[in-house]
Structures are given as C-alpha cells and as structure tokens.
GULUMKOL-995493 format. One record per atom (N, C-alpha, C): x, y, z. Coordinates in steps of 0.05 Angstrom, whole numbers, plus 5000, padded with zeros to 4 digits. Example, Ala and Ser with C-alpha at 12.3 -4.5 7.8 and 13.67 -1.06 7.14 Angstrom:
REM GULUMKOL-995493
526448865156/524649105156/526449345156/525749555142/527349795143/525850015157/
END
This chain:
REM GULUMKOL-995493
219639372440/219739592479/220239222491/222339362517/222439272536/222339172564/219539012572/219639062606/221338912627/220538922644/221838742665/220938402676/218538382654/219138102651/220637932643/222838122627/225137962616/226737722638/227237522633/228537332636/231137312647/233837292667/236237262672/238037242651/237236982632/238136882604/236837062587/235237172589/234337352568/236037572558/236637662596/238737942584/241037852573/241337662571/244237592555/244637722526/242637802519/242137942490/242438272492/242038332506/242638512529/245938632533/247438492521/249338542524/251538722513/250938852491/251739112482/249839302497/247639412501/246439572511/248039622537/248039412559/249339392579/253039482574/253539432555/256839632552/256739822544/255139982532/255040212531/254240432548/251640322564/251240402591/252940392605/254440242616/257940162620/259240482628/259640332594/261540662593/261140942603/257941032597/256741212604/257741212638/256540992659/256741082683/260741032676/261741042682/264941102672/265441402678/264041492652/263541702650/262541962673/261641692675/259741952714/261042002725/262741792731/264441752755/267241962743/268241882722/270042132714/269942372719/266442382719/266442742706/266642782744/265242592757/265642692787/269142742807/270042532781/272142392805/274442722802/273842842775/274943172776/274643352794/273143362818/273043472834/274043332854/275243112861/278043032872/280143192877/280243332855/282743542839/282543732842/280043822838/279544082830/279744252856/278444072876/277344182907/280244222923/282244172924/285844212941/285844422916/286044422886/287544602880/286144832873/283744912886/282545192886/283245282913/283545072940/284145112956/286245242951/287545122949/291845282950/292745462930/290845542913/290845732885/289746022895/287645982905/285546082907/285746192938/287946002960/286546172982/284546133001/283146092995/281046022997/280345703027/278445783039/277245493052/276045383049/276745133066/275844823060/273544893048/270545033070/267644933064/267545143038/269845283026/268745423005/270145292973/272745252977/273245032957/271244822955/269944732975/267044402967/265144612962/264944822948/261444912934/262144752912/265044712900/264444622872/264244512868/263744212893/262444012891/259644062900/258844152914/255344222922/254844372904/255744612880/253444732851/253944402835/256144202832/255143982820/253643842835/251843822850/250143592855/247543722855/248244102868/246144232866/243444242841/246044122812/243044122797/240943842802/241343732815/240243442813/237443592826/236743702844/235243782855/233944052830/234744122818/232944352804/231844142784/233944002770/233643802748/232043692735/232843502763/232043162767/229343162759/227843332758/224143262751/225243352724/225443542722/224643602680/226743392683/228743282678/230843082665/227742782659/227342852678/224442562671/222742692653/221142862656/219342982630/221842962595/224743052601/225643012578/225142672567/225542572590/226042302585/224142142573/221042342583/218442162568/217742272536/219842462536/218242652513/219142562488/222642492496/224242442466/225642142482/225342132502/226041812508/229141762514/230441532537/232341522548/234441512519/235441502512/237941432485/237641762479/236141942466/237142172459/237642342494/236042352509/237042382535/239142332539/240442152540/243542132539/244742232520/244742272502/245742412483/246642772496/244342792499/243343112501/245643142533/245743042554/247142972569/250543032567/250942852545/253442942547/254043212535/251943362518/253043672507/252943902526/252043822541/251343992573/254743972592/255743732587/257643602602/259743752585/260243782555/262143832546/262544152546/259544342557/259344572549/260744672588/260544432595/260444642626/263144552626/265544192617/266844372627/269444472613/267944612583/268244832571/269345062586/267145092605/267945402624/270445322646/270645142650/272945152672/274445212656/276245272639/278645352622/278345722629/276245832610/276546112625/276446132645/273845982678/273846032703/277145952706/279545832697/282145742706/283546132708/282946102676/285246282666/284146652682/282946672684/281346842700/281346892738/281046662740/282246542766/280146582780/276346452778/274346592781/273646412796/272646442830/271046172837/268946122827/266446482831/263846382819/264346252786/265946342768/266046172745/266245862751/267645792761/268345502771/265845392786/264045502798/261645412810/259845382786/260245612770/257845592741/257545412728/260745362718/261845062700/261744742711/261344942741/260744602753/257544502764/256344782751/254444672759/252444712727/253444662711/252444652684/253844372673/255344182690/257044062683/254943782700/253843902718/252843712738/249343732727/248743932714/245043792693/246643612672/248943572663/249343362644/249543152661/250543132691/250442832707/247442802714/246042992714/243142952728/241142832704/242042962688/241042782655/241142452650/244542512661/245242212650/244642022672/244742182690/243541982714/240541842716/239542122709/235442042706/235741812678/237441902668/236941582635/238641262657/241341332654/242041082654/241140992682/240241102700/240240842735/237140702727/235640822712/231740692715/233340552689/233840572676/234640392649/235340122657/237640092676/239739882690/238039732705/235639872722/234739882740/232839582713/230539742704/229239552693/229039462669/231539392662/232539242637/232838962647/230738832649/231238532671/229138562689/228638312703/228238242735/229538442749/227338492776/227438712805/229638632818/228838332819/229838222841/233338282836/233838152811/237438222802/237738582783/236638642791/237238922782/239239052805/241138892824/242939042837/244938832829/245238682812/247238502802/247738732781/245338762761/246439002736/247639132749/248039312768/248339652782/250239592790/251839392797/255239232818/256739252787/254739082769/256839172741/257239562730/255939602741/255439852722/257940122748/257740002767/258440052794/262040062784/262739752785/265539852783/266139932758/264740022733/266240232714/266040472727/263440652746/263140802758/265740852778/266340722788/268240832817/270540712814/271240672786/273540632780/275040792767/272840952750/272141202741/273241382756/273441422784/273441652809/276841772807/277741482815/281141582814/282441652790/281041512769/282141522737/282741822738/280642082738/280442352736/282642452746/281942442772/285242622789/288142532780/288742232775/290342102751/291342202732/288842252707/289442322692/290342602690/288642692701/288843142703/292043202708/293742922737/295442902749/298342892722/296742632703/298642512679/299742792660/296642902658/296443022626/298143332642/298543372661/299143682675/302443592681/303543392698/305343292691/306643452726/305743432739/307243662763/305543462784/305643612814/304743492827/302043682843/300943642854/298543802866/299244082876/301844032881/303144272899/304144442887/304844462853/305844582841/304444622819/301044622812/300044622784/299344822794/298644992774/297045282763/295245232751/292245422758/289645362754/290345362716/291745492710/291345512681/292745142662/293545132680/295544732684/292844562664/290444582679/288044502669/286444552641/287944702632/286044762609/286544572587/289844412580/290144212548/288243902565/288443822592/286643582604/283243592600/283143882596/280743942595/278943992559/280444052542/281344012518/280743732513/281643522513/282343372512/279043272528/278643212546/275643182560/273043182554/273343472536/270643592522/270143402490/273443332473/273743192459/271642852458/273042712490/272342492490/269642452503/267442642514/265442742518/263142752495/264742922481/262542932451/262142732440/264242572437/265342382417/261642092442/262142092457/260941882471/257641972474/257442222471/254742372458/252942192430/255942152401/255342122398/255341882396/256841702413/256541362414/253441322433/252641502442/249641552453/247841472439/247241682417/246241682397/245841362374/248041352367/248141112348/248240892356/248540832382/248240602381/246340492395/245740252389/242840022392/242239992418/241240192434/239340212462/237440142458/235439912458/232639922462/230840112487/228340272488/228140332495/226140142511/225440242548/225340072559/222740162577/221439972586/218140072612/218939862632/217639882656/217839752681/215039632671/213639442683/212239272692/209339412698/207139582683/205639622692/206639972684/207740032673/208440332672/206540462647/204640282628/204240362610/201040312626/198040472612/196240432624/194840242622/194740172595/194039912587/195339792607/196739622619/198739452623/198939462654/197139622676/196339752700/196439422721/194239292706/193439022725/196838822728/198638882716/201538732716/203038812741/201739162749/203039242779/200939242798/199239152806/197039092819/196339382842/198539332864/199139602887/199339832873/200739932856/201240282851/198240252828/196740082821/194240082800/192240292806/191440252838/189840412854/190740742870/193440702857/195340962870/194141142853/195241542867/193841702844/196141932849/198041852871/200142032863/202341862876/204441962864/207741812875/208441792903/206342022925/207542142947/206141892965/204141672949/203041452958/204541192967/207941262961/209241012968/210341062992/210840993015/211941053039/215540973029/215640613022/217540493020/219540633003/218340792981/219941072953/220641252974/218141342988/219941693001/220741583019/222241493035/224241433059/226441323037/226041133012/228741022995/229441302984/228241462982/229241862971/230741812994/229841903014/231242023044/233741823047/233941623033/235841393055/238241493021/237241533001/239641612972/241041802978/238742002987/240442362998/242742283022/242442103033/244142083049/246241883041/246341763025/247741593020/249841752992/248541852976/249841962961/251842152969/251042292995/252842563016/255342323019/254142093043/256941993054/258741793035/257841823017/258441642987/260941892981/259642152961/261242362956/263042362983/264042393000/264842473030/267742373024/267142003022/268941803029/271541752997/269141842974/269941852952/272842182947/270042322945/271342612945/274142772953/273642652981/275242873004/278342693009/279342503000/281842363002/284242482994/284642642978/286942732968/286842992982/285043042993/284143413001/286243293042/284342963035/285842943066/288142783075/288542633049/291442693048/294042853060/293343033036/294443273038/294043403070/292243433081/292643553108/293143453126/294743203116/296343013130/298443003135/299043153102/302143203102/303543003082/301742773072/302442553054/303742663029/305442473025/306642623001/305142492979/305342482950/303342392932/300642372945/299342582956/296042522960/295742482941/295942522928/293042462890/293442112892/294741972895/295441662909/292941582917/292641812944/291041672959/287041602949/287141722920/284941682907/283141552912/285641262909/284641052906/284040822928/284240932949/283140772974/280140702966/278340912962/275540862967/273640762946/274840752922/275440622895/275340152896/278140352914/279140012914/277239802932/275539972955/274039802973/270939832957/271040012938/267339972930/268639762907/269539692882/270139522876/269539262878/271439152905/270038952925/268438902918/267039092941/263039092939/261639022920/262339202899/261739042867/260838862853/263338682860/264438452849/263238142873/262538322900/261938232920/258538222902/257438412902/254338402887/253638282858/256138282847/255938032814/255037782829/257637792838/257137462849/255337402870/254137432889/251637402911/249237502907/248837722888/246537722891/245237692860/242537592856/240637562882/240937192891/243537072874/243036752874/243336722916/244436782924/245736732952/244636992975/243937272968/243737562974/241137622971/240737752979/238237952981/239738182975/237638372957/238338672950/237838702990/235638583003/235838763031/237738663047/237738443044/241338363058/242838423054/243938543019/246938643016/246338893031/244239003032/244139343044/245139343080/243339083092/244539193114/247339143124/247538943108/250638873116/252439023108/251939223083/252839493082/253639733101/251639763104/250239973127/252839853154/252039663158/254539543182/257139573174/257739493152/260639503151/261839803138/259640043131/260140393134/260040453162/259040343179/258940523210/261240373217/262540103220/264940063232/267140273220/266840323188/269240373173/268340733184/266740853188/266541103192/267541153225/267340953240/267140963267/269940953274/271140823266/274540723264/277540993241/275741203226/277441433212/275841553238/275341603251/275541803284/275941713298/276341543300/277841383325/280741233330/282141193313/284641073303/286641413308/288741353312/290341563307/291041623266/291541933269/290642063251/292641873220/294941803234/296241713207/295241423191/293341263212/291941063207/288841093195/288441233198/284941383188/284341313171/286041523148/285341473116/284241153114/286740963114/285940683106/283540543112/281840673146/279640603143/276240683122/277940833112/275340983091/275440703080/277140553064/276740353058/273740263069/273440183087/270740033095/268540193088/268840433092/266540673089/265940583062/267940583042/267440553018/265740243006/267440063019/266539823015/264039783018/262539883054/260439913059/258440093033/258540293026/257440403002/255840332981/258940072972/259440072942/256239872935/254939732952/251239592946/249739752958/250439952971/247840182982/246840252956/248140292930/246540502913/245640342886/246640032891/244939822871/242739662888/243039682913/240739652935/238139862932/239440082945/237640262954/235140232920/235740322892/234540392869/232140172877/233839942871/230739672866/228639782886/230039692921/227939622927/225640012935/226940192931/224840382934/223240392896/224840292887/223140312861/221440132859/219639892863/219139602863/216039702878/214739562858/211039692845/210939952845/212240122827/211940372827/209640412805/208940252785/208640242764/208240472750/205940522737/205740772721/207440972733/208241032761/209141212780/212541142772/213940932756/216740892752/217941182744/217541352729/219341482722/218041792737/215941862748/216341952773/218341942795/217641742813/219141642830/222541632817/222541552795/225041512789/226641932787/225442082786/225842382788/226542442805/224542222838/225042392860/228142292858/228442082862/230741872869/234042042854/233442202829/235142362816/235342482828/232942762842/233442932857/234442882891/235142622898/236042542921/239142612923/240042592899/242742552898/243542922903/242143132913/243343292916/244243302938/244743072959/245643022981/248042972978/249442912955/252143072950/252643342947/251143482942/251443782946/251943842977/250343743006/249743853019/251843663043/251943543045/253543373057/255843383069/257843373038/260043493032/261143783036/259143903043/259544193044/259244193076/257044143086/257144053118/260243883121/261643783101/264543653122/265543943118/264743953099/267644213099/267144463111/263244473129/264544673146/266044583174/264944233187/265544203208/269044193209/269944143182/274344073173/275344313182/273144523176/274544833181/274444863213/271944803216/271844763253/273744623280/273644393262/275344193285/277543973267/277144013252/280143873232/278443633221/279843513194/279043283185/278543053191/279242933208/278642713216/276142783238/276042853242/273642983268/272142983248/271743113229/269743153218/267442923202/268742633196/267442373185/265442333204/265942503231/263042433255/261242513230/260342603210/257442673200/257442433179/258542313185/257742063162/256041763181/256741863207/255541593233/252841593229/251441803230/248141813230/247141753204/248141783189/247541723153/247741503160/248941413161/249341013157/247940803174/247441043199/245140873221/242540923209/242241063195/239141073179/238740913156/240540833137/241440713115/240340343128/241040443160/241140123173/239140023172/236840273184/234240223192/232640123156/233240313146/231840263113/232439983101/234739863111/235039623094/233339373115/232439413134/232039273159/228639333160/228739493159/224439553166/223739753146/225239983135/223340173110/222940073090/223639933076/223139863049/221439623047/220139623064/218239413079/215439603072/215939693080/213740003092/211140083063/209239993074/207540013048/204340053061/203340163041/199940313043/199140053042/196440143049/195039833049/192239953022/
END
C-alpha cells in the first residue's frame, strides 16, 4: 500500500503507474475533445442554435453532478484500478450510441450518448485525479498533475483532427453518418484501454491519515466529523467548478468560434488552447515545487488568464481568437494546483473530498451552456466576458481562499 509519505526519489519506482495513468488522462482529453468537432457539426446539420448544440457538452459534464459521489463509493468498494476499467466500458457504450444518433439525426439521442460517455469520464476522473495526487508527496502533486496535463490537453485537438482525417472532409461538407467509421475505431481503442487498466501493475494508494488507525498522521482532520468542516476544500470545490467551465470554453469553442469568424479550416484552430496549456504544464514540471509553490502558480495563472480573456473581448475580432492561448496558458496549472490545495489535510475524508471535487466538474456543463446562450444574444466574441469573473474568483482562492481553516 502506497501513502503520501513517499519521497520524490521514491516515486521513480512508480514510473509504470505514471505512464499508464498518463494514457488514461490522454483518453479523458480525447473523449472531451470529440465535443469540439460534434458541436459545430450538429449546429450545421440539424439547423439548431448554438445554445442547443452546446447541450452536448452540458450532457457530458452533467454526469459529474449525478455520479461524482457514487463514483467515490465504487472506488471504496473495488479500488482505483477496477474503477478505471469500468469507466472505459461506460465510454465504449456511450460512443456506440453516437452511431444510431447520427443515423436517426436525433439530438436527444446524441445527448443520451454524451451523458453515458460523461458517466465514463466521471468514474475515470474520480479514479485518476486523487490517485495521482496522493501517489507521492502532496507538495509536488502539481508537478505530477502537470505531466498528466500534457497528455490530457494534447488529446483535445487530436480528437477533432482524428475525426477529420478518418472522415476525409472539411467540417462544412460532413454528414452526420460520416462519423460512424471513426467512432467504431474509437470504441475498439477504449475497450483495449479498459483491458490495460485491468492488467497494468497499479498499486492501490491511500492518503496520510485516511485509515482510522493512522488518523494521527493528519491531526487537522482527526477531530472533524464531516467533510463540510473543511472551508478550504469547499472554497476549492467552487474554484474548480468555475475553472472547469472556463477551461471547457477555451478548449471546446475554438472550432465553433473560428467558423463563426469565417476562418478557413476552422478545425486547425483547435490547437491554439492546447499549445498554451502544454507550455504551462511544462513550466509546472520545471518550476514546481523547487522554484514555485502550488499557490503561487495558481495566482500567476489566474492573472495570465484574466489578461487573455480581456484581450479576447477587446481586440479586433480577427485577432481575438489567438489571445485564447493566454486563457489556456492560465488554465494550465489551475487544475494541478487546485487539487492538492483543496485536498490538503483531509485525512480520513480524502475520498469524500475527492467526490466533491469531481462533482464540481459539472461546471463544464453549466458555463459553456451559458456561453452558448450569450453567444446567441451578443455574438461569440462578447460571450467570452463570462470568463472574467470566474478567473477573478480563482485568483482570490490562490491568494487567500486555500488558507482558510477552522480551528
């Protein structure tokens, strides 16, 4: 059994688990990146509004609200490894339903398919995020998360490019039934990943003080009776809710925004946000924790994201899309920093705290849907104003919120 008492040098023996879980983070990004191709496709082929097409993203992320806590219970019963394998089975079922959805040209069935794949995403996120967070010292968790982030965010633009490559047409010429072949390939790959999760040598991990007989390892949590007695966690949950929403906006709206600006080959612009994120993750790998604390990284990233979101809405439209790279750069280390800052000192409430953090991922359903409604009302460029207050709150959490403790 592995605990958070592992030293940095000791984590070298966990290279295989890190690689395997990195593949799973790639799968999460790929599954979410599919939406950036499906949204404008549905908008065009079904003749629906932007708000209606963004319901696909909402359906994916709404599963986090419903299944975030049950996922933690499943992990408690069968462990991280088997839960990871189960999640890929859910993914495969959800992706399969995309095929009849396309044949029937049914938006409701697309939403059901997205929701089921979102269930898979919920169970996988509930497994891999706390796993990586506690697979080593908490102060270097953001560094491990940064490695995972590189794998995750590179997968976002690969998904629409993979679909475009297999289909062999530009987005404007694609029919819904053209997605059948690539989705059969994706289903096969995800089933293989489920088998990998089962056979891979992944040690079960627990946080310091998570067991009742080791409660003295985390004195702050020892006398607590409820997960709701950790204000730094609750403030962090809301910060994560906002973060996932604005990150999904920056990653998931690029193809749609490029198309609305009349730019050629809009799918190529899907790379703008992931490039910014990968740059940020590389900085996290290099600087955290040796030169930069996780809290300092969060503050710097919030400022960068604020700059980017303001520039997107203030500069001429034809240039605005390129400033999304600064929003993405700012988002890069928010996830790696928010998880360890919010999960610190939870002890025996670690799994419960993790379930709240996973539920907060529902922000990816709500904020992009709001973006879609605002886009319909005031245009795509002005719709990015919704990101500004979100980044302001995250800046507050980096400065003060993560320090709030009960006596």
